[in-house]
LUMFIDREN-581894 format. One record per residue (C-alpha): residue in three letters; residue number from 1; y, x, z. Coordinates in nm, 3 decimals, always signed. Each point is the difference from the previous one (the first is absolute). Layout:
// LUMFIDREN-581894
residuo;num;yy;xx;zz
ALA;NUM;Y;X;Z
...
// end
This chain:
// LUMFIDREN-581894
residuo;num;yy;xx;zz
MET;1;+3.615;+0.433;+1.027
SER;2;-0.027;+0.376;+0.071
GLN;3;+0.374;+0.025;+0.066
GLU;4;-0.015;-0.306;+0.226
ILE;5;-0.278;+0.163;+0.203
LEU;6;+0.198;+0.324;+0.027
ASP;7;+0.313;-0.187;+0.112
LYS;8;-0.194;-0.173;+0.279
LEU;9;-0.154;+0.330;+0.108
LYS;10;+0.349;+0.154;+0.016
PHE;11;+0.118;-0.290;+0.216
LEU;12;-0.289;+0.053;+0.244
TYR;13;-0.068;+0.374;-0.017
HIS;14;+0.322;+0.160;-0.130
ASP;15;-0.058;+0.369;-0.086
GLU;16;-0.379;-0.037;+0.007
ALA;17;+0.000;-0.275;-0.266
ASN;18;-0.071;+0.220;-0.303
GLU;19;-0.294;+0.172;+0.169
ILE;20;-0.146;-0.338;+0.103
TYR;21;+0.056;-0.141;-0.348
ILE;22;-0.210;+0.273;-0.165
LYS;23;-0.291;-0.060;+0.241
LEU;24;+0.035;-0.375;-0.042
MET;25;-0.026;+0.023;-0.379
ASP;26;-0.323;+0.201;+0.040
LEU;27;-0.141;-0.280;+0.219
ILE;28;+0.102;-0.264;-0.254
LYS;29;-0.181;+0.191;-0.279
LYS;30;-0.310;+0.039;+0.217
TYR;31;-0.023;-0.369;+0.089
LYS;32;+0.088;-0.179;-0.324
ILE;33;-0.201;-0.326;+0.025
SER;34;+0.144;-0.296;-0.193
ASP;35;+0.299;-0.115;-0.210
GLU;36;-0.119;-0.359;+0.021
ASP;37;+0.258;-0.238;+0.147
ILE;38;-0.057;-0.258;+0.274
ASN;39;-0.033;-0.370;-0.075
LEU;40;-0.051;-0.217;+0.307
THR;41;-0.110;-0.359;-0.069
GLU;42;-0.109;-0.317;+0.179
LYS;43;-0.351;+0.149;+0.016
ASP;44;+0.108;+0.267;+0.249
ILE;45;-0.105;-0.074;+0.358
ILE;46;-0.029;+0.278;+0.259
LEU;47;-0.253;-0.004;+0.283
ILE;48;+0.104;+0.206;+0.304
THR;49;-0.293;+0.151;+0.192
TYR;50;-0.120;+0.298;+0.196
GLY;51;-0.278;+0.199;-0.160
ASP;52;-0.223;-0.100;+0.293
SER;53;+0.110;-0.362;+0.060
ILE;54;-0.354;-0.105;-0.102
GLN;55;-0.294;+0.204;+0.128
LYS;56;-0.370;+0.005;-0.076
LYS;57;-0.253;+0.214;+0.182
GLY;58;-0.119;+0.300;-0.201
GLU;59;+0.272;-0.033;-0.265
LYS;60;+0.335;+0.173;-0.049
THR;61;+0.270;-0.259;+0.056
LEU;62;+0.179;+0.056;-0.333
GLN;63;-0.327;-0.091;-0.174
THR;64;-0.036;-0.306;+0.225
LEU;65;+0.355;-0.108;-0.085
HIS;66;-0.064;+0.051;-0.372
ASN;67;-0.319;-0.206;+0.010
PHE;68;+0.166;-0.279;+0.197
LEU;69;+0.297;-0.021;-0.236
ASN;70;-0.219;-0.001;-0.311
LYS;71;-0.213;-0.279;+0.143
HIS;72;+0.278;-0.225;+0.128
VAL;73;+0.341;+0.059;-0.161
LYS;74;-0.040;+0.189;-0.327
GLY;75;+0.190;-0.180;-0.273
ILE;76;+0.240;-0.152;+0.254
ILE;77;+0.141;+0.305;+0.181
ASN;78;+0.063;+0.298;-0.227
THR;79;+0.171;+0.251;+0.231
VAL;80;-0.101;+0.148;+0.336
HIS;81;+0.230;+0.176;+0.244
ILE;82;-0.231;+0.224;+0.201
LEU;83;+0.194;+0.092;+0.312
PRO;84;-0.003;+0.376;+0.080
PHE;85;-0.352;+0.117;-0.073
PHE;86;+0.059;+0.362;+0.101
PRO;87;-0.118;+0.181;+0.314
TYR;88;+0.236;-0.099;+0.283
SER;89;+0.059;+0.048;+0.372
SER;90;+0.171;-0.326;+0.104
ASP;91;+0.178;-0.320;-0.110
ASP;92;-0.302;-0.125;-0.197
GLY;93;+0.058;+0.246;-0.282
PHE;94;+0.378;+0.044;+0.001
SER;95;-0.020;+0.340;+0.167
VAL;96;-0.155;+0.192;-0.289
ILE;97;-0.181;+0.329;+0.062
ASP;98;-0.068;+0.085;-0.367
TYR;99;+0.178;-0.179;-0.286
LYS;100;-0.254;+0.109;-0.261
MET;101;-0.326;-0.088;+0.172
VAL;102;-0.182;-0.332;+0.034
ASN;103;-0.106;-0.082;+0.354
PRO;104;-0.376;+0.079;-0.011
ASN;105;-0.070;-0.306;+0.218
LEU;106;+0.124;-0.215;-0.289
GLY;107;-0.146;+0.190;-0.295
THR;108;+0.116;+0.251;-0.260
TRP;109;+0.240;+0.029;-0.295
LYS;110;-0.289;-0.123;-0.217
ASP;111;+0.009;-0.330;+0.190
ILE;112;+0.377;-0.028;-0.056
GLU;113;-0.038;+0.080;-0.370
SER;114;-0.282;-0.253;-0.028
LEU;115;+0.225;-0.270;+0.153
SER;116;+0.278;+0.098;-0.240
LYS;117;-0.222;-0.095;-0.295
ASP;118;-0.021;-0.362;+0.119
TYR;119;+0.340;-0.040;+0.170
ASN;120;+0.349;+0.141;-0.017
LEU;121;+0.051;+0.196;+0.320
MET;122;+0.295;+0.047;+0.232
PHE;123;-0.003;+0.325;+0.200
ASP;124;+0.209;+0.069;+0.309
ALA;125;+0.234;+0.298;-0.008
VAL;126;+0.055;+0.050;+0.374
ILE;127;+0.257;+0.270;-0.065
ASN;128;+0.266;-0.046;+0.268
HIS;129;-0.232;+0.167;+0.250
ILE;130;-0.336;+0.172;+0.038
SER;131;-0.254;+0.026;+0.282
LYS;132;+0.042;+0.269;+0.264
GLU;133;-0.369;+0.072;-0.075
SER;134;+0.085;+0.093;-0.361
GLU;135;-0.038;+0.354;-0.126
TRP;136;+0.373;+0.006;-0.078
PHE;137;+0.104;-0.064;+0.361
LYS;138;-0.270;+0.217;+0.154
GLU;139;+0.115;+0.292;-0.218
TYR;140;+0.362;-0.069;+0.094
LEU;141;-0.091;+0.017;+0.370
LYS;142;-0.175;+0.334;-0.061
GLY;143;+0.317;+0.140;-0.160
ASN;144;-0.126;+0.017;-0.359
PRO;145;+0.322;+0.076;-0.193
LYS;146;-0.106;-0.225;-0.289
TYR;147;+0.036;-0.307;+0.224
LYS;148;+0.310;+0.115;+0.192
ASN;149;+0.225;-0.267;-0.159
TYR;150;-0.255;-0.281;-0.051
PHE;151;+0.110;-0.177;+0.318
ILE;152;+0.330;-0.077;+0.172
GLU;153;+0.082;+0.198;+0.313
GLN;154;+0.279;-0.190;+0.172
THR;155;+0.184;+0.073;+0.324
PRO;156;+0.067;-0.325;+0.191
VAL;157;+0.366;-0.091;-0.062
GLU;158;+0.216;-0.304;+0.066
GLU;159;+0.020;-0.090;-0.373
LEU;160;-0.372;-0.082;-0.003
LYS;161;+0.076;-0.323;+0.187
ILE;162;+0.120;-0.161;-0.325
VAL;163;-0.326;+0.078;-0.185
THR;164;-0.175;-0.326;-0.093
ARG;165;-0.314;-0.046;+0.206
PRO;166;-0.292;-0.214;-0.126
ARG;167;-0.193;+0.062;+0.322
ALA;168;+0.070;+0.001;+0.372
LEU;169;-0.114;+0.365;+0.014
PRO;170;+0.181;+0.337;+0.019
LEU;171;+0.150;+0.135;-0.324
LEU;172;-0.087;+0.359;+0.096
HIS;173;-0.313;+0.143;+0.158
ILE;174;-0.058;+0.348;+0.138
TYR;175;-0.275;+0.221;-0.148
ASP;176;-0.121;+0.350;+0.091
THR;177;+0.053;+0.235;-0.294
SER;178;-0.050;+0.375;-0.041
ASN;179;+0.378;+0.023;+0.048
GLY;180;+0.004;-0.203;+0.320
LYS;181;+0.051;-0.369;+0.072
LYS;182;+0.179;-0.193;-0.275
HIS;183;+0.141;-0.352;-0.026
ILE;184;-0.136;-0.149;-0.325
TRP;185;+0.113;-0.318;-0.180
THR;186;-0.253;-0.286;+0.032
THR;187;+0.133;-0.334;-0.127
PHE;188;-0.318;-0.195;+0.077
SER;189;-0.215;+0.175;+0.259
GLU;190;-0.094;+0.330;+0.163
ASP;191;-0.290;+0.028;-0.247
GLN;192;+0.213;-0.068;-0.311
ILE;193;+0.219;+0.300;-0.081
ASP;194;+0.286;-0.062;-0.242
LEU;195;+0.012;+0.220;-0.309
ASN;196;+0.315;+0.196;-0.082
TYR;197;+0.112;-0.096;-0.350
LYS;198;+0.281;+0.255;+0.013
SER;199;-0.281;+0.249;-0.066
LYS;200;-0.063;+0.050;-0.372
ASP;201;-0.362;+0.084;+0.082
VAL;202;-0.055;-0.338;+0.169
PHE;203;+0.157;-0.176;-0.300
LEU;204;-0.227;+0.178;-0.249
GLU;205;-0.310;-0.058;+0.217
ILE;206;+0.072;-0.374;+0.016
VAL;207;+0.071;-0.031;-0.373
GLU;208;-0.332;+0.168;-0.072
ILE;209;-0.176;-0.245;+0.234
LEU;210;+0.158;-0.302;-0.174
LEU;211;-0.113;+0.133;-0.339
PHE;212;-0.346;+0.070;+0.142
TYR;213;-0.021;-0.368;+0.107
ALA;214;+0.097;-0.114;-0.348
LYS;215;-0.271;+0.221;-0.147
LYS;216;-0.254;-0.144;+0.246
GLY;217;+0.061;-0.355;-0.122
ALA;218;+0.302;-0.135;+0.191
LYS;219;+0.185;-0.262;-0.205
LEU;220;+0.237;-0.072;+0.289
ILE;221;+0.122;+0.247;+0.261
ARG;222;+0.133;-0.147;+0.323
LEU;223;+0.271;+0.212;+0.160
ASP;224;-0.065;-0.063;+0.368
ALA;225;+0.297;-0.008;+0.242
ILE;226;+0.204;+0.160;-0.277
GLY;227;+0.341;-0.100;+0.137
TYR;228;-0.021;+0.269;+0.269
LEU;229;-0.075;+0.288;-0.239
TRP;230;+0.320;+0.208;+0.019
LYS;231;+0.169;+0.096;+0.325
GLU;232;+0.366;+0.087;+0.054
ILE;233;+0.135;+0.044;+0.352
GLY;234;+0.294;-0.233;+0.061
THR;235;-0.151;-0.281;-0.208
SER;236;-0.252;-0.281;+0.062
CYS;237;-0.254;+0.206;-0.201
ILE;238;-0.115;-0.311;-0.191
HIS;239;+0.082;-0.107;-0.359
LEU;240;+0.196;+0.321;-0.059
GLU;241;+0.121;+0.081;-0.352
GLN;242;-0.229;+0.303;+0.002
THR;243;-0.301;-0.227;+0.061
HIS;244;+0.092;-0.217;-0.299
LYS;245;+0.047;+0.313;-0.213
MET;246;-0.346;+0.120;+0.105
ILE;247;-0.163;-0.328;-0.106
GLN;248;+0.191;+0.017;-0.328
LEU;249;-0.141;+0.349;-0.053
PHE;250;-0.353;-0.129;+0.066
ARG;251;+0.062;-0.273;-0.257
ASP;252;+0.136;+0.248;-0.259
ILE;253;-0.301;+0.226;+0.051
LEU;254;-0.250;-0.286;-0.036
ASN;255;+0.181;-0.123;-0.312
LEU;256;-0.073;+0.342;-0.155
THR;257;-0.360;+0.023;+0.122
ALA;258;-0.147;-0.342;+0.082
LYS;259;+0.231;-0.272;-0.130
ASN;260;-0.261;-0.265;+0.081
VAL;261;+0.029;+0.063;+0.377
ILE;262;+0.215;-0.236;+0.208
LEU;263;+0.195;+0.123;+0.303
ILE;264;+0.017;-0.257;+0.280
THR;265;+0.222;+0.056;+0.303
GLU;266;-0.090;-0.113;+0.351
THR;267;+0.320;-0.046;+0.202
ASN;268;-0.031;-0.251;+0.283
VAL;269;+0.376;-0.059;+0.028
PRO;270;+0.260;-0.272;-0.066
HIS;271;-0.006;-0.142;-0.353
LYS;272;+0.313;+0.170;-0.137
GLU;273;-0.121;+0.348;+0.094
ASN;274;-0.353;-0.082;-0.116
ILE;275;+0.101;-0.093;-0.356
SER;276;+0.220;+0.312;-0.030
TYR;277;-0.324;+0.183;-0.085
PHE;278;-0.002;-0.167;-0.343
GLY;279;+0.291;+0.234;-0.079
ASN;280;+0.172;-0.118;-0.316
GLY;281;-0.319;-0.168;-0.120
TYR;282;-0.117;+0.294;-0.209
ASN;283;+0.029;+0.314;+0.210
GLU;284;-0.181;-0.066;+0.330
ALA;285;-0.293;-0.212;+0.123
GLN;286;-0.144;-0.259;-0.241
MET;287;-0.121;-0.205;+0.296
VAL;288;+0.113;-0.059;+0.358
TYR;289;-0.176;-0.184;+0.280
ASN;290;+0.166;-0.340;+0.041
PHE;291;+0.027;+0.048;+0.377
SER;292;+0.215;-0.306;+0.069
LEU;293;-0.266;-0.234;-0.140
PRO;294;-0.258;+0.010;+0.288
PRO;295;+0.241;-0.099;+0.282
LEU;296;+0.178;-0.257;-0.220
VAL;297;-0.322;-0.174;-0.108
LEU;298;-0.116;-0.001;+0.362
HIS;299;+0.329;-0.143;+0.120
SER;300;+0.000;-0.270;-0.270
PHE;301;-0.339;-0.141;+0.101
LEU;302;+0.060;+0.025;+0.374
SER;303;+0.345;-0.162;-0.017
LYS;304;-0.113;-0.246;-0.272
ASN;305;+0.316;+0.097;-0.184
ALA;306;+0.044;+0.198;-0.323
TYR;307;+0.380;+0.036;+0.026
TYR;308;+0.006;+0.375;+0.070
ILE;309;-0.269;+0.106;-0.246
SER;310;+0.151;-0.216;-0.278
HIS;311;+0.348;+0.149;+0.037
TRP;312;-0.139;+0.353;+0.027
ALA;313;-0.223;-0.043;-0.307
ASP;314;+0.289;-0.151;-0.197
LYS;315;+0.170;+0.342;+0.012
LEU;316;-0.320;+0.198;-0.052
GLU;317;+0.022;+0.220;-0.306
THR;318;-0.101;+0.338;-0.132
PRO;319;+0.230;+0.232;-0.198
SER;320;-0.215;+0.010;-0.315
ASP;321;-0.321;-0.132;-0.156
LYS;322;-0.154;+0.340;+0.079
THR;323;+0.007;-0.084;+0.372
THR;324;-0.169;-0.267;+0.210
PHE;325;-0.088;-0.098;+0.356
PHE;326;-0.332;+0.049;+0.176
ASN;327;-0.039;-0.342;+0.162
PHE;328;-0.220;+0.030;+0.308
LEU;329;-0.032;-0.192;+0.329
ALA;330;-0.246;+0.208;+0.202
SER;331;-0.099;+0.364;-0.010
HIS;332;-0.154;+0.267;+0.223
ASP;333;+0.333;-0.003;+0.186
GLY;334;+0.160;-0.295;+0.176
ILE;335;+0.266;-0.246;-0.113
GLY;336;+0.326;+0.196;-0.009
LEU;337;+0.299;-0.166;+0.166
MET;338;+0.275;+0.236;-0.119
PRO;339;-0.024;-0.141;-0.357
ALA;340;+0.088;-0.345;+0.139
LYS;341;+0.323;+0.131;+0.155
GLY;342;+0.303;-0.145;-0.173
ILE;343;-0.210;-0.282;-0.146
LEU;344;-0.133;-0.173;+0.311
LYS;345;+0.216;-0.050;+0.309
ASP;346;-0.092;+0.200;+0.310
GLU;347;-0.132;-0.311;+0.174
GLU;348;-0.226;-0.073;-0.302
ILE;349;-0.145;+0.353;+0.024
ASP;350;-0.046;-0.045;+0.376
TYR;351;-0.194;-0.320;-0.076
LEU;352;-0.243;+0.198;-0.221
VAL;353;-0.052;+0.245;+0.288
THR;354;-0.062;-0.283;+0.248
HIS;355;-0.248;-0.174;-0.232
THR;356;-0.186;+0.327;-0.062
LEU;357;-0.042;+0.064;+0.372
LYS;358;-0.109;-0.362;+0.052
ASN;359;-0.273;+0.052;-0.263
ASN;360;-0.121;+0.313;+0.181
GLY;361;+0.163;+0.238;-0.243
LEU;362;+0.189;+0.313;+0.101
VAL;363;+0.349;+0.134;-0.065
SER;364;+0.101;+0.361;-0.074
TYR;365;+0.346;+0.127;+0.089
LYS;366;+0.242;+0.260;-0.132
SER;367;+0.261;+0.208;+0.182
ASN;368;+0.371;-0.065;-0.065
PRO;369;+0.281;+0.261;+0.014
ASP;370;+0.127;-0.149;+0.330
GLY;371;-0.338;+0.057;+0.166
SER;372;-0.110;-0.365;-0.016
LYS;373;-0.309;-0.128;-0.182
SER;374;-0.036;-0.289;-0.243
PRO;375;-0.297;-0.173;-0.171
TYR;376;-0.094;+0.188;-0.315
GLU;377;-0.328;-0.155;-0.110
LEU;378;-0.232;-0.291;+0.078
ASN;379;-0.358;+0.121;+0.037
ILE;380;-0.218;-0.297;-0.083
ASN;381;-0.239;-0.114;-0.269
TYR;382;+0.201;-0.211;-0.250
PHE;383;-0.224;-0.306;+0.039
ASP;384;+0.049;+0.017;+0.377
ALA;385;+0.374;+0.046;-0.050
LEU;386;+0.014;-0.329;-0.194
TYR;387;-0.254;-0.179;+0.219
GLU;388;+0.112;-0.303;+0.203
GLU;389;-0.237;-0.140;+0.257
SER;390;+0.144;-0.351;-0.035
GLU;391;-0.132;-0.018;-0.360
ASP;392;-0.362;-0.024;-0.109
MET;393;-0.172;+0.298;-0.159
GLU;394;-0.003;-0.142;-0.355
LEU;395;+0.377;-0.040;+0.017
ASN;396;+0.041;+0.356;+0.130
ILE;397;-0.216;+0.128;-0.288
ARG;398;+0.209;-0.189;-0.256
LYS;399;+0.316;+0.145;+0.154
PHE;400;-0.140;+0.354;-0.022
VAL;401;-0.108;-0.033;-0.364
SER;402;+0.337;-0.155;-0.089
ALA;403;+0.175;+0.297;+0.159
TYR;404;-0.196;+0.227;-0.234
ALA;405;+0.067;-0.235;-0.293
ILE;406;+0.371;+0.070;+0.058
ALA;407;-0.060;+0.376;-0.005
SER;408;-0.215;-0.042;-0.312
SER;409;+0.252;-0.205;-0.198
LEU;410;+0.330;+0.156;+0.103
LYS;411;+0.129;+0.249;-0.256
GLY;412;-0.180;+0.332;+0.045
VAL;413;-0.356;+0.124;+0.051
PRO;414;-0.204;-0.152;+0.286
GLY;415;-0.163;+0.217;+0.264
ILE;416;-0.291;-0.147;+0.197
TYR;417;-0.119;+0.171;+0.319
ILE;418;-0.379;+0.006;+0.024
HIS;419;+0.002;-0.177;+0.340
SER;420;+0.208;-0.281;-0.149
LEU;421;-0.237;-0.035;-0.294
LEU;422;-0.303;-0.002;+0.231
GLY;423;+0.137;-0.233;+0.266
SER;424;+0.004;+0.245;+0.290
ARG;425;+0.161;-0.086;+0.333
ASN;426;+0.164;+0.203;+0.278
TYR;427;-0.221;+0.298;+0.087
TYR;428;+0.067;+0.047;+0.372
GLU;429;-0.291;+0.239;+0.047
GLY;430;+0.169;+0.249;-0.234
VAL;431;+0.314;+0.009;+0.212
LYS;432;-0.211;+0.060;+0.313
ILE;433;-0.183;+0.289;-0.171
THR;434;+0.302;+0.177;-0.153
GLY;435;+0.288;-0.110;+0.222
ILE;436;+0.197;-0.053;-0.323
ASN;437;+0.160;-0.340;-0.066
ARG;438;-0.061;+0.015;-0.376
SER;439;-0.376;+0.015;+0.053
ILE;440;+0.015;-0.378;+0.050
ASN;441;-0.013;-0.037;-0.380
ARG;442;-0.218;+0.298;-0.093
GLU;443;-0.353;-0.117;+0.079
LYS;444;-0.295;+0.176;-0.166
LEU;445;-0.238;-0.260;-0.145
ASN;446;-0.377;+0.026;-0.028
PHE;447;-0.105;-0.056;-0.361
ASP;448;-0.314;-0.205;+0.077
SER;449;+0.172;-0.224;+0.257
LEU;450;+0.289;-0.052;-0.240
GLU;451;-0.234;-0.097;-0.283
ASN;452;-0.170;-0.255;+0.226
GLU;453;+0.332;-0.158;+0.098
LEU;454;+0.120;-0.014;-0.359
THR;455;-0.308;-0.197;-0.105
ASP;456;+0.027;-0.248;+0.289
LYS;457;+0.211;-0.289;-0.132
LYS;458;+0.083;-0.108;+0.354
SER;459;+0.134;+0.338;+0.107
PHE;460;+0.369;+0.073;+0.040
ARG;461;-0.025;+0.311;-0.218
TYR;462;-0.164;-0.198;-0.282
LYS;463;+0.280;-0.259;+0.001
ILE;464;+0.279;+0.257;-0.004
PHE;465;-0.167;+0.235;-0.249
ASN;466;-0.084;-0.267;-0.255
SER;467;+0.337;-0.174;+0.030
MET;468;+0.176;+0.333;-0.055
LYS;469;-0.225;+0.095;-0.291
ASN;470;+0.054;-0.335;-0.168
MET;471;+0.378;+0.029;+0.031
LEU;472;+0.004;+0.359;-0.131
SER;473;-0.236;-0.078;-0.289
ILE;474;+0.246;-0.267;-0.117
ARG;475;+0.298;+0.231;+0.047
ILE;476;-0.125;+0.275;-0.232
ASN;477;-0.021;-0.242;-0.295
GLN;478;+0.363;-0.119;+0.015
LYS;479;+0.246;+0.194;-0.215
ALA;480;+0.286;-0.161;+0.192
PHE;481;-0.091;+0.228;+0.293
ASN;482;+0.064;+0.317;-0.200
PRO;483;+0.221;+0.232;+0.211
LYS;484;+0.249;+0.018;-0.288
GLY;485;+0.036;-0.379;-0.008
ASN;486;+0.300;-0.200;+0.119
GLN;487;+0.029;-0.166;+0.338
LYS;488;+0.231;-0.279;+0.111
ILE;489;+0.006;-0.128;+0.359
LEU;490;+0.030;-0.378;+0.043
PHE;491;+0.160;-0.161;+0.305
LEU;492;-0.191;-0.328;+0.020
ASP;493;-0.053;-0.053;+0.373
ASN;494;+0.003;+0.236;+0.299
ARG;495;-0.368;-0.077;+0.054
ILE;496;-0.078;+0.150;-0.341
PHE;497;+0.017;+0.348;-0.146
SER;498;+0.015;-0.052;-0.374
PHE;499;+0.075;+0.198;-0.314
ILE;500;-0.068;+0.011;-0.373
ARG;501;-0.178;+0.297;-0.155
GLU;502;+0.026;+0.044;-0.376
TYR;503;-0.117;+0.254;-0.256
GLU;504;-0.058;-0.023;-0.377
ASN;505;+0.048;-0.380;-0.014
GLU;506;-0.243;-0.061;+0.284
ARG;507;+0.150;-0.167;+0.308
ILE;508;-0.136;-0.075;+0.346
LEU;509;+0.172;-0.197;+0.273
VAL;510;-0.104;+0.137;+0.342
ILE;511;+0.031;-0.233;+0.297
THR;512;-0.109;+0.094;+0.353
ASN;513;+0.031;-0.248;+0.283
VAL;514;+0.065;+0.217;+0.307
SER;515;-0.015;-0.305;+0.228
ASN;516;-0.289;-0.201;+0.145
GLU;517;+0.139;-0.322;-0.150
LYS;518;-0.127;-0.189;-0.305
PHE;519;+0.274;-0.131;-0.228
VAL;520;+0.105;-0.066;-0.362
ILE;521;+0.271;+0.187;-0.187
ASN;522;+0.167;-0.063;-0.336
VAL;523;+0.073;+0.295;-0.228
LYS;524;+0.164;-0.017;-0.340
ASN;525;-0.274;+0.029;-0.262
ILE;526;-0.004;+0.343;-0.168
TYR;527;-0.310;-0.062;-0.214
SER;528;-0.062;-0.154;-0.340
GLU;529;-0.365;-0.078;+0.074
LYS;530;-0.179;-0.160;+0.295
PRO;531;+0.032;+0.251;+0.287
LYS;532;-0.290;+0.099;+0.223
ASP;533;-0.036;+0.187;+0.327
LEU;534;-0.215;+0.305;-0.075
LEU;535;-0.123;+0.039;+0.358
SER;536;-0.128;-0.356;+0.053
ASN;537;-0.042;-0.111;-0.364
LYS;538;+0.204;-0.311;+0.082
LEU;539;+0.214;-0.153;-0.277
ILE;540;+0.364;-0.049;+0.098
ASN;541;+0.166;-0.336;-0.054
VAL;542;+0.311;-0.010;-0.220
GLU;543;+0.245;-0.288;+0.042
SER;544;+0.344;-0.036;-0.157
GLY;545;+0.020;+0.369;-0.081
HIS;546;-0.106;+0.112;+0.348
LEU;547;-0.317;+0.150;+0.143
ILE;548;-0.122;-0.212;+0.291
ILE;549;-0.184;+0.248;+0.219
GLU;550;-0.193;-0.080;+0.315
VAL;551;-0.033;+0.308;+0.219
LEU;552;-0.250;+0.029;+0.283
PRO;553;+0.070;+0.192;+0.320
TYR;554;+0.017;+0.376;-0.077
GLU;555;-0.104;-0.059;-0.361
THR;556;+0.095;+0.226;-0.290
LEU;557;+0.014;-0.136;-0.354
TRP;558;+0.023;+0.204;-0.319
ILE;559;+0.111;-0.262;-0.251
LYS;560;-0.044;+0.091;-0.366
// end
C-alpha cells in the first residue's frame, strides 16, 4: 500500500513526491481511526437533508432535525446525509468559508457527534472550490506567501474554450490582489474559487480535512463536483487521469486510517463517465450517484413506457461487490439531463423540459464550446415533475411512491430527499427570494406546522409521508434487496419496469406499472410456495406454472 501511494504521488507531484509522502505518513499516524471494513445491507437507507431543513423557534436546527428523525423515522432510516453544514457565503452551503467549523446557525460539533450516535452520517467534502470569503483566499489576495499557489491564476487563452462548463457563467473572474489584478479559475461562480491541486500544500490540507471528517463521525464522504478537480490547459479539464489518481489516493489513505468510511462521488455527467469513478472496483469510490436514474424514472412515467429504463438497467453493473450505486430521484439540486444523454433521444429529453415548464418548474442551462447553451438541469420538486393534471391526486401519489419504490428496490442503496419524504411541493417563494432556480426544492419547514400536517390524515403530507414510510419499512426487512444481491431485468411489457432481486436464497419479483392502465400479466412462476405482494399483502394467483398478476395504474408490487 505504501509503495502504491508513493507511485501515485510521483505521477502527480514528480520530484516533490518523497517530501509529500513523509508528511502524509505523519498524517496517517495522527488520524488512525478504524480497521473495521464496510458491510452495506438492505437496512441502509440514506436521507438527504440540509441541517436547517426543519426549524423550530429557540432551538438549533441540528437538534430540531435530530428530534424529528428520532420521533418519526428511527428504525427505518439509518443514515443521514447532512448537506454542507459549514459556514458559507453562497450556493446554500456549497461555497464553504471554513471546512472545519459547524455553521453556528445550525449548531456545533457536539450536535453532529450526537447525531452520529443514532445515525450513520454522510459529510460533504466541497473540495473543488472554496469561498472567496475564506481565510485561504483572503490571505492569498493579501499576498501571504503560504497561499501563493492555493489558487489558479490563468491568463485568458483560446484553449480555455474547450473546458467543460457546468454553468452558463465565466470560467475566469478578475480579483484585486496585492500583486495587481489577476484572472482566477472559477468553475462554478465568482464566489467559488477553484483550489489548485498541483500545489502539494493544498493536497495535504485537503487530506487532513477528509481525515478530520472521519474522526468527527463521517461514515460516508461525498466528493462534491469531483470530476473538475484537476486542470490541464488544452484539455476539457473534467475526468482527467490526475483526478482519478487523486481519488485513488484518498481511498488508499482512508483504507489505512478509517477503512469503515465510504467515498461517494458526485459527477452529474453521462453514465459512462459517471461509473468510471468506481475505478477497477477496489481502488476508487465505493459508491457513485446513479445520475441517470432520476431522468429515466421521470421519462418512464410521463411516457407510460419503460423501454428505455429497462434496456439501460439491463446493462447496469458495478465492477465488484465492494461497489454499489446510490439510487436517488431528488436532491437539493435539480434533475440532471446530461446523464440521460446517449440513453434517451434528444426529443425525449426535450419533452422532459417542456413538461417541467408546463408544471411551473424551471430549467438551468450550461455553456457549450461553440458559445451556445443547452438544458443542463430541471429545477422542480420531484412530485411536481411527475404530476399530471389530467389524473386525480390519489393516482399522482401512487405514481410518486412507485417511483421511489423503483429507487428503493433497484440494486444499490436508496437515497431519499427530505422534501420527497415529507411531500413538499414547488417552493416558488424561495426562487423569488434568492433568484436561484434550485431554491424551488429547498424550502425550510416549520417544525410545529409540519407536525400538525403529519398528524392530519387528510393532508397531502400525511399521505405521502406514511406511504413512503410503509414502503421503506418493508424494504429494510428483505434480504433480496441487499446491495450485493443479484439483479435480472425482465422484459414483460413496455408498460412495466420489472426485475428479480435475489440474495441468499431470498427472491423478490419487482413489477412497476409505469402506465395509467389496469391490466393482467402472466409471468413464469419462480416460487415454490404461494407468492404474496409485500406492499399490498395480496396473494398472487398461480395457474399452470404462471403467476397471474393484476396490476393497477402506477402500482408497484414486490412479490415474494
